[in-house]
C-alpha positions in Angstrom: 27.1 -3.9 -4.4 27.2 -6.7 -1.8 25.1 -6.1 1.4 26.1 -7.8 4.7 23.2 -10.3 4.9 23.1 -13.9 6.1 22.7 -16.8 3.7 19.1 -17.5 2.8 17.5 -20.9 3.4 17.6 -23.6 0.8 13.8 -23.1 0.1 14.3 -19.4 -0.6 17.4 -20.0 -2.7 15.8 -22.6 -4.8 12.7 -20.5 -5.3 14.7 -17.5 -6.4 16.8 -19.5 -8.8 13.6 -20.8 -10.3 12.6 -17.2 -10.9 15.9 -16.4 -12.4 15.7 -19.3 -14.9 18.6 -18.5 -17.3 19.1 -14.9 -16.3 21.8 -13.6 -14.0 19.5 -11.2 -12.2 16.0 -9.8 -12.1 14.8 -6.1 -12.0 14.0 -4.9 -8.5 10.3 -4.8 -9.1 10.3 -8.5 -10.1 12.3 -9.3 -6.9 9.6 -7.4 -4.9 6.8 -9.3 -6.7 8.5 -12.6 -5.9 9.3 -11.8 -2.3 5.8 -10.6 -1.5 3.6 -12.8 -3.7 5.4 -16.0 -4.6 2.7 -18.7 -4.6 4.4 -20.9 -1.9 6.7 -18.6 0.2 5.7 -15.0 -0.5 5.3 -12.7 2.4 1.6 -12.1 1.7 0.7 -15.6 0.5 2.2 -17.6 3.4 0.0 -18.1 6.4 1.4 -15.7 9.1 0.2 -13.0 11.5 1.3 -9.8 9.8 -0.8 -7.0 11.4 -1.2 -6.3 15.1 0.5 -4.7 18.1 2.3 -7.9 19.4 6.0 -8.4 18.9 5.3 -11.3 16.6 3.5 -9.1 14.1 5.4 -6.9 11.7 3.3 -3.7 11.6 0.2 -2.0 12.9 -2.5 -0.1 11.0 -5.7 1.8 11.7 -7.9 -1.0 10.4 -6.8 -3.1 13.5 -8.9 -0.8 15.7 -12.3 -2.4 15.5 -15.2 -1.8 15.2 -14.4 1.9 15.4 -12.4 2.0 12.1 -15.2 0.4 10.2 -17.8 2.8 11.6 -15.7 5.7 10.5 -15.3 4.3 7.0 -19.0 3.7 6.7 -20.0 7.2 7.7 -17.3 8.7 5.4 -18.5 6.6 2.4 -22.1 7.7 3.0 -21.1 11.3 3.1 -19.0 11.0 -0.1 -22.0 9.3 -1.8 -24.0 12.4 -0.8 -27.7 12.0 -1.8 -27.1 8.7 -3.6 -28.9 5.7 -2.1 -26.3 3.4 -0.5 -28.5 0.4 -0.9 -27.8 0.5 -4.6 -24.0 0.0 -4.0 -22.0 -3.1 -3.1 -19.2 -2.5 -0.6 -16.0 -4.1 -2.1 -13.1 -4.6 0.3 -9.7 -5.1 -1.5 -6.9 -7.2 0.0 -8.4 -7.9 3.5 -6.4 -10.1 5.7 -7.6 -13.8 5.9 -10.7 -14.2 8.1 -11.0 -10.4 8.6 -13.1 -7.6 7.3 -13.4 -3.9 8.0 -17.2 -4.3 8.4 -17.1 -7.0 11.0 -19.9 -6.5 13.5 -21.3 -3.4 11.7 -24.8 -3.1 10.4 -24.6 -2.9 6.6 -26.1 0.2 5.0 -25.0 -1.1 1.5 -26.7 -3.5 -0.8 -24.0 -6.2 -0.3 -20.5 -6.8 1.0 -17.8 -8.5 -1.1 -14.1 -9.2 -0.2 -11.5 -9.5 -2.9 -8.4 -11.2 -1.5 -5.1 -12.2 -3.0 -5.6 -14.4 -6.2 -9.3 -13.7 -6.3 -10.7 -12.6 -9.7 -11.4 -8.8 -9.8 -15.1 -8.6 -10.6 -16.7 -5.3 -9.5 -20.5 -5.0 -9.6 -22.0 -2.2 -11.7 -22.5 0.0 -8.6 -19.8 -0.2 -5.9 -18.0 1.4 -3.1 -14.4 0.1 -3.5 -12.3 0.4 -0.4 -8.7 -0.6 0.5 -6.2 0.1 3.3 -2.4 0.1 2.6 -3.0 -2.1 -0.5 -1.3 0.1 -3.2 1.9 0.5 -1.3 2.2 -3.3 -1.1 2.7 -3.5 -4.9 6.1 -3.9 -6.7 8.3 -0.9 -7.3 11.5 -0.1 -9.2 14.7 1.1 -7.6 17.4 3.2 -9.1 20.9 4.4 -7.9 22.9 7.2 -9.3 26.4 6.0 -10.2 29.3 8.4 -10.0 31.4 6.0 -12.0 29.0 5.9 -14.8 27.8 9.5 -14.3 24.2 8.5 -14.6 21.2 6.6 -13.1 21.2 2.8 -13.1 18.3 0.4 -12.5 19.0 -1.9 -9.6 18.7 -5.6 -10.3 18.9 -8.5 -7.8 21.1 -11.6 -8.2 22.1 -14.4 -5.9 25.6 -15.9 -5.3 26.3 -18.7 -2.8 23.0 -18.1 -1.1 23.5 -14.4 -0.6 21.5 -11.7 -2.4 23.2 -8.9 -4.2 22.3 -5.6 -5.9 23.6 -5.0 -9.4 23.3 -1.7 -11.3 22.3 -2.0 -14.9 21.5 0.4 -17.8 17.9 1.6 -17.7 15.6 0.1 -20.4 12.2 1.5 -21.4 12.0 4.6 -19.2 8.7 5.9 -20.4 6.2 6.1 -17.5 8.4 7.9 -15.0 11.1 10.5 -14.6 14.2 10.5 -12.5 15.7 13.2 -10.3 17.5 15.8 -12.4 20.2 16.9 -9.9 21.4 13.8 -8.2 24.5 13.1 -6.1 26.6 9.9 -6.1 24.8 7.1 -4.4 21.3 8.7 -4.4 18.4 6.3 -4.5 15.0 6.7 -6.2 12.1 4.4 -5.7 9.2 4.4 -8.3 5.9 2.7 -7.3 5.2 1.3 -10.8 3.0 -1.5 -9.5 0.6 0.8 -7.7 -0.4 2.6 -10.9 -0.9 -0.7 -12.7 -2.9 -2.3 -9.9 -5.1 0.8 -9.6 -5.8 1.0 -13.3 -6.7 -2.7 -13.4 -9.2 -2.1 -10.6 -10.8 1.0 -12.0 -11.1 -0.3 -15.5 -12.7 -3.6 -14.4 -16.3 -3.8 -15.7 -16.5 0.0 -16.0 -18.3 0.1 -12.7 -19.7 3.2 -11.2 -19.4 4.5 -7.7 -16.7 5.5 -5.1 -13.1 4.5 -4.8 -11.5 5.1 -1.4 -8.1 4.1 -0.1 -5.7 4.9 2.8 -2.0 4.8 2.2 1.4 6.5 2.4 2.4 8.7 -0.5 4.1 12.0 -1.6 3.8 14.5 -4.4 5.9 13.8 -7.5 8.1 16.8 -6.8 8.9 15.7 -3.3 9.8 12.2 -4.5 12.1 13.7 -7.2 13.8 16.4 -5.2 13.5 15.7 -1.4 14.1 12.0 -0.9 17.8 11.3 -1.9 17.7 8.0 0.0 14.5 6.9 -1.6 11.4 5.9 0.4 11.6 2.1 0.3 11.6 0.2 3.7 11.0 -3.1 5.2 9.0 -4.0 8.3 9.7 -7.0 10.6 8.4 -7.6 14.1 7.4 -3.9 14.6 10.8 -2.5 13.4 11.6 -0.6 10.3 14.6 -1.9 8.2 16.3 -0.2 5.3 18.1 -3.4 4.1 15.5 -4.7 1.6 17.5 -8.0 1.0 17.8 -8.9 4.7 14.9 -11.4 5.0 13.4 -12.0 1.6 9.8 -13.4 1.8 9.8 -12.9 5.6 9.5 -9.1 5.9 7.1 -6.6 4.4 8.5 -4.4 1.6 7.0 -1.1 0.6 7.7 2.4 -0.7 5.7 5.7 -0.8 3.2 6.1 -3.5 3.2 9.0 -6.0 -0.2 10.8 -5.5 0.1 12.8 -8.7 0.5 9.6 -10.7 -2.5 8.0 -9.1 -4.6 11.1 -9.6 -3.7 10.9 -13.3 -4.9 7.3 -13.2 -8.3 8.4 -11.7 -8.7 11.1 -14.3 -7.9 8.7 -17.2 -10.6 6.4 -15.9 -13.2 9.2 -15.8 -13.3 9.6 -12.0 -14.2 13.1 -10.7 -14.6 14.8 -7.3 -11.3 13.4 -6.4 -9.6 14.2 -3.1 -6.5 13.8 -1.0 -6.4 14.5 2.8 -4.5 13.4 5.8 -6.3 10.7 7.7 -7.0 13.1 10.5 -8.5 15.8 8.2 -10.5 13.2 6.3 -12.4 11.8 9.2 -12.9 15.2 10.9 -14.5 16.3 7.7 -16.4 13.2 6.5 -17.0 11.2 9.7 -17.4 14.0 12.3 -20.5 12.5 13.9 -18.7 9.3 14.9 -15.7 11.2 16.0 -17.8 13.5 18.3 -19.6 10.5 19.7 -16.4 8.9 20.8 -15.7 12.0 23.0 -19.3 12.6 24.1 -20.6 9.2 25.1 -20.7 8.5 28.9 -20.1 4.8 29.3 -17.7 2.4 30.9 -15.8 1.9 27.6 -15.6 5.6 26.9 -11.9 6.1 27.8 -10.8 3.2 25.7 -12.8 4.4 22.7 -11.6 8.0 23.1 -8.1 6.7 23.2 -8.7 4.7 20.0 -10.1 7.7 18.1 -7.1 9.7 19.2 -4.8 7.0 17.8 -6.6 7.1 14.5 -6.8 10.9 14.0 -4.0 12.4 16.1 -1.0 13.6 14.0 1.5 12.0 16.5 0.0 8.6 15.8 -1.7 7.5 12.6 -3.6 10.7 11.7 -1.0 12.5 9.7 1.3 10.0 8.0 -1.5 8.1 6.4 -3.6 9.8 3.8 -7.1 9.2 2.4 -7.4 9.3 -1.4 -10.7 9.0 -3.3 -12.7 9.7 -6.4 -16.2 9.2 -7.8 -17.4 7.9 -11.2 -21.2 8.3 -11.7 
């Protein structure tokens, strides 16, 4: 299937052809890995301003609201640790943007603070609070389309011809870690976040550390992904706009799909995590960071209105409060 997209630059064409080597195409998840993380031109490896409210940025997240977001995270982590001494735990921040940190300007209640960025070795201390924000949905995913001609699901591969990227449907190989919708219609799409499970497992199994894992991200139950999303959940973000053409600007736009919460909960259980939870961002902070939420509404100071507006943006369902979800577990 050829999509109406402009010809890529020579640099992108040559990079993708190097990835292809002697193959005619690559599976969709390999295309995503290349587009996001190629060492020279990948979306996340190239120096660019990705997060913010300006038109030059591609998307906006709760972590941009500082220092309020960090203060909410700290209070929530302390409550999740319950009676455990936070000074025994190192706060690990996964995939922070360059020159940025969620704890910037915040008094540290933990033993230490460590940031693991792209290409850094994952080395978690024995006792840690491991935090991430929209990291798992930035991992590679597979894409499938139901073919009426073949009367079955096909895995989508990506090829290039004359500088234009194309989708190719191919027989599915090695379907062992996921299932596909059982009652599809012609042209239905299904996106499976295979990279999220792999990345989470690598993180949780590293050093057999003990402590808290907490992340914020977009996800759905397995049943919803299988039965209620016939167009899939994959999307691209570029200059504050959402795009469904995932081949439009390879290496220049963010590519993502919804996580499968059931799959990630299974991963936590397999790694001996307990007291797991899943809440909307709104519900999570109202439950685990209620003191900081109340303070934003109660304080009488010049910056009160701005802070109150910021807390509303984080927790209100019409903004970031409902779409994003908090997902966590403990291993002690």
